[in-house]
N, C-alpha and C positions, 0 to 999 in steps of 0.2 A: 526454274530460272531465277537468278538473282544477281546481286552485285555487292561489292565491298568498297569501302573508302577509308581514308585515314589522313589526318592533317597534324603537322607539328609546326607550331608558331614560335617565333623567338621571344617576343615580349607582349603577348596578347592572349586573352582568354579564347579558347578554341571553339566554344559552343556554336556561335553563329556561323562560322566558316565551315565547321563540320556538317551542320545541318544543310547548308547550301550545297556543299560538295556532294552529299548523299542525294539531295534532291535532283541533281543533274543526272543521276542514274535511275530515276524513278520508273522510267519505261521498262526496266528490267524486272520489275515486280512491285505491285501496289498493295498486296494483301497484308504485309507486315514490315515494320521498320525497327531498327535497333541502333543504339549508340552507347558508347562508354567513353569516359574521359579519365585523365590521369588523377584527378582528385574528386571523382564522383561520389556523392553520398546518397544517390537515388537507387533503390533496389529494382524499380520498374524500368528496365532498360530495353526490353522487347515489347513492342506495342502493336496491336492490329491496326493497319491503315497506312496511309501515305505519310512520309516523314514530317512534312510541314503541318499536317493536320493533327498529328498525335504528339509532337513536341513543339512547345511554344516558348515564348520569352520567359514565362513563369518558371520553366524548367532550368533556365540558365544558372540560377543560384545553386541547384543541386548537381549540375554537371560542370564543375569548375576544373581548372587546369589549362595548360597551354598545348596539350596534345590529346588526341583521341581517335577512335575508330568507329565506323558505321557499317551497317549491313541492311539489305532489304531483299524481299523475296516475293514470289508469287504464292508461296505457302507460308511458312514461319521463318522469319529472319534468323539466321544462325549466328548467334553471339553466345559464347559460353565463358563463364568465369570459373577458374580453377585455382585452388590453393594446393601447392605441391612442394616437394623437397627442393625444387629449383626456383621456388618463389611463387608469389601470386601473379597471375596473368589473366588477361581477357583475350579471347580469340574470335575473330570474325572470319566467316568461310563462305565461299561460293564454289559449287562444283557437284560432283556425284562420284562416289566410289563404287566400283563394281564388286568389291569383295568385303563390303562393310559388315554384312550379315555373318560371314565366316569369321572375320576378326573379332566381332563382338562375342560370338559363341566361344571362341578360343579363350578370350580374356575372362569370360564368366567361369569357364571350367577351371581357370587358374586362380579363381577367388576374387576377381574384379567385380565390382558392382557399378551399375549405371543408374543415373537419376532421370535421364531423358532418352528419347529414341533418336536424337539428332546426331548427325555425323560429326558436327563440331565438337561434341563431347568426346566422341571416339578419338578424333584427331588430337584433342587437348590431352587426353589421358596417355596417348602414345608418346606425345612430346614430353610429358612430365616424367617419363622414365629415363630421360637422358641425364648426363652429368651437368649440363647447362642447357640453355635454350637452343643454341646452335646444334649441339650434339643430339638433343631431343628431336629437332626437326629432321636431322639426317636419319635417326632411328625410325621415326615415323614414316619417312619416305621409303625406307627399305621394306616396310610392311604393307603399305597401301597400294592399290591399283585403281586407276581412274583419273579424273581431272580434279584439280583443286587450285584455288587462289586463296591465300591466307594473309590476314593481318593480325599481328600480336602486339598487345599493349602490356607493358609491365611498369614498375615504378621508376624505370630509368629511361626508356625509349620506346620506339616502335620497331617491329620487324615486318618485313614484306617477303612473301614467298610465292613462287609460281611453280607448278608441277613441271617435271623435266621434259614433258612433251610440249608444254606451252599451249595446251588445248584452248583454254579460255584466256581472253586478253587481260592484261594488267599493265598499267603504266605508272611511272614515278617521275616527279618533277620538282622544280624549285622556283621560287619567286622572291621578291624583296622581303616578304613577311615570314618566309619559312619554306616548308617542304610538304608535299602531298603525294598520295598514291590513290589509284582508283581503277575500277574495272574498265573504264573508258576515258579517253582523253578529255572530253568536256568537263568532267568532274574536277579537272585541274585548270584547263585553259580559261574557263569562264570565270575563274576566281583569281586570275593573275599568275598562276603557276605555269607560265608559258614555255619554260625551258624543260621539256619532258622527253622521256624515252620509254620504250617498252622494257619491262622487266624481262630479262633473258630467261628462257626455259631452264628450270633447275636452279635459278639464282636465289640466294638468300641475302636480303638487304637489311641493314640497320639504319634507322632514321633517328637522328638525335640532334642536339645543339651543334654538333661538329659537322653535320651534313648527312649526305646519303653515302653509305659505305657498303661495298660488297664484302660480306664476311663469310661467304661460302658458296660453292656451286656443286650441285648434285649431278652425277653422271646420267646421261640420256642415251637411249638407243635410237633416237631420231626426233625430229620436230614434227608436230601435227597440229597446226593451228586450225581451229574450227572454221570451215568455210561459211557456215550458216550465219556466223557473226556479221560478216560483211553483207550478206544477202538479205537478212531480216532483223536479227536481234539488236545490233548496234544502232545507235542514233545515226542519222544521215551525215552529221558533221564529225563523227568519230574517226580518228586516224588510228589504224591498227597495223602494226608492222610497217609503218610508213605509207600506208595506202588508205585513202579516205573512202568511207562506205558509199557515199553518193557517186563518186567516180566509178566505183565497181559496178553499181547498179545501172548507171548510165551506159557504160560499155556493154553490159549484158543486154540491155534493151536494144542497142544498136545491132547486136548479133541476131536478135529475134527478128528484126525488120529485114535483114538481108535475105534475099531469095524467098521472101514471103509473098507469094503471088496470089493475093486476094484483092478484090475490088471493094474498097470500103471508103467511108466519108471522113472519119476522124478517129483519133486515138485518145484515150484518157486512162487515168490510174484508178485502182482500188486504193483509196487513201488509208493510211499514210504510206505504207511500205511499198506500194506500187508506183509511187511518183517517179523515182529515179529511172525505173524501167520504161515508163511511158515517155519520159523526156528523151531517153536514148532512142526509142522507137520513132518518136516524132522527128528527131534530128536526122536520123538515117533515111527515113521514108519520105520526109517533107510533107507528111500529112498534118492537117491542123490538130493542135493539142487543145483539149477542152476538158473541163471538170464535169463528170457525169453524176457525181454524188456530193451531197453535203455531209461533212463529217461533224458529228456531235463531239466537240472537243472535250466534253466532260466524261466521255466514255473511256473504258479501259481497253487493253489489248485482249482480244478474244482468244488468242492462241494459248495464253498462259494458264488459265484455270484448268484444273484436271476434271472438274465436275462438268459433264456434257450439258446439263440444264443451264448452268451459269454461263458457259460458253455461248450457248444459243441465245440466251437473254441479252448478253452484251452485243452479240452480232446483230440482233434485231434493232437495238436502240442506237447502234453506232452510225449507220449510214442510211440516208434517204436520197431518192433519185431527183435530179434536176431535169424535169421533163422537157424544158425548152432546148436542152442540149441533145436529147435523144430521140424525140418524136420523129418517126419516119426515117430514121437514119440507120445506116449500116456501120457499126462501130466495133472497135477493138478495145478491150479492157486489159490492162497490164497488171499482173499480180506477182508477188514475190515467190509464192509457192502454193501448192495445193496439198493439204494434209488429209483431212477427212472428206473435204469437198462440200460440206454442209453450207458454209457461208457463200461459196461461189455459186452454188445452185440457187440459193435464195436471192442473191444479187442478180443473177441471170433472169430469174422469174420477175423480179422487181423491174428490171430494165424493160422487159417485154410487156408486162401487164400494166404497171403504173407509168413507166417512161415511154411506152408505145414504140420502142426501138424496132426497126424492121429486121435487123440481124445483129447477133451478139457473138463475137469471136473473142477468145481468150488467149493471151500470150503470157507465158510464165517464165520468170527470170531464172529460177532454179531448174535443174533436171528433176525428173520424177522422184519423189520421196518414196523409198522402198524399204527403209529400215528404221525402227525406233532407236533414238540415240541413247546409249547407255550412260552418257555423261551429263544428262540433264534430267529434270523432273517432269518433263512434258509427256509426249507420246510414248506409250509403254508397250503397245502390241503391234505386231506386223499386220494383224487383221484390221487395225484402226485405219490404215492407210488406203485411200481409194485406189491408188495404182495397183496395190496387191489384190484388192477386191475384184479388180478387173483383169487379173492375171497378166499384168504388165502390158496390156493392150491400150495404147493411147486413144485409139478410135473408140474403144468401149468406154473409156473415161469420159470422152467428149459426149458420147451418146447418153451416159448416165447423168451428165450435168446439163443435158438439153442445149448444148452449145452448137452454133453453126460450124465452128472449127476450133481446134485446140492445138497449140504448139508449145513445147518446152524447149529450153536451152539444153545443149548437150553438156556432158562433163568437160569435154575439151574446151568449149566456149566459156564455161565457168572458170576454168583455170586461167584462160587468157584474160578474162575480165578482172580477176583478182591480181593478175600479173606477178605472181610468186611461183616458184617451182612447185610442181604437183606433189613432189615428195615431201614438201614442207606443209602440206595441207591435210586435214582430216576431212574426208568427203564420204564417210561411212554411211550417212543417211541417204546418199544417192547411189552408193556402190555395195553396201553391206560389208565393207572391209574396214575394220577399225584397228587402230594401232595397239590397243591393249585388249 
């Protein structure tokens, strides 16, 4: 999981604004950050760590120019520089290709060489085979299968591209100082680029001194926006396809509370991603809302790292119980989803043992996760998912997690919460039915 950003300013050095824009996407990946600008003289453009910690004001003199691009990731941020027959350009990328291995082997057999294992290089090399940038993007799209959002910087302007299914979010906007794009709307709105819109699936945009111009559209067999973006990945204040994430999570929480016939004292979230669901449950049920956990705000997201030991370490340091809220109480905790179940089991045990809760019930905003997503870098195996380990039996999942009860939202409720047509959503992680 990662994100991309880009800024074009009229009469101002871009460095500070680009860093700030990328920072507003930091929740999408903290392991690596990257930037490049139109007059950069620094060769160290990809750095391990959070963007504001690895790029400082001292770097401003090496990253000159009035426009630039940024990237971050839970692995290695994908920024690639290429020198080709269509000119020199830098490319930032977020997504996952399902046929990258096949394409790479085909290109090697035809005499192509690669200097990295990153998909950004593969995409850049495919684009460089075009007669120009636009033709190259079209030729690249004809070859690849999967999800991608791209930003391209050359010596004239920026280009912004979203895959024809529109799987991952991407927005573009303008303000008094210029133009910007990013994986989520706060990367724009928090910096004054308040007039924004979604990049349409398959749209190719050019961002220059003349403004934001559509210079191409690629054919699509349908739209498939990732439902998990609203439910977990995106910031609570992100607006995707006109729908705010918190609004979706609150509605999903309300659906969980309906016809939920349990006798409990209060409801609270697993922070941060469970907050919207708990608020919705509270509003629908009229149960008191209370915080059961202290969130260490210096911890990272435990879902992102692929290493199970790192995930467990982050999960342990992330939350601690507030005993005065739980002692002797029958409580409901709201969570966005259950992947492997390790964190929820640990939290349940903490609530019972340290918090001395009488009963712990869990309500989950998403339907059961039954399939690893081919478009992200996170869960990779069907066997990793606790729902599959329990043969699709929610009762067994509840028993394995030592919960007093467990309830998920249905796929139908998920669609209603997002409030977009089901045919415009990718819900493969809940249905095992993917568009590609």
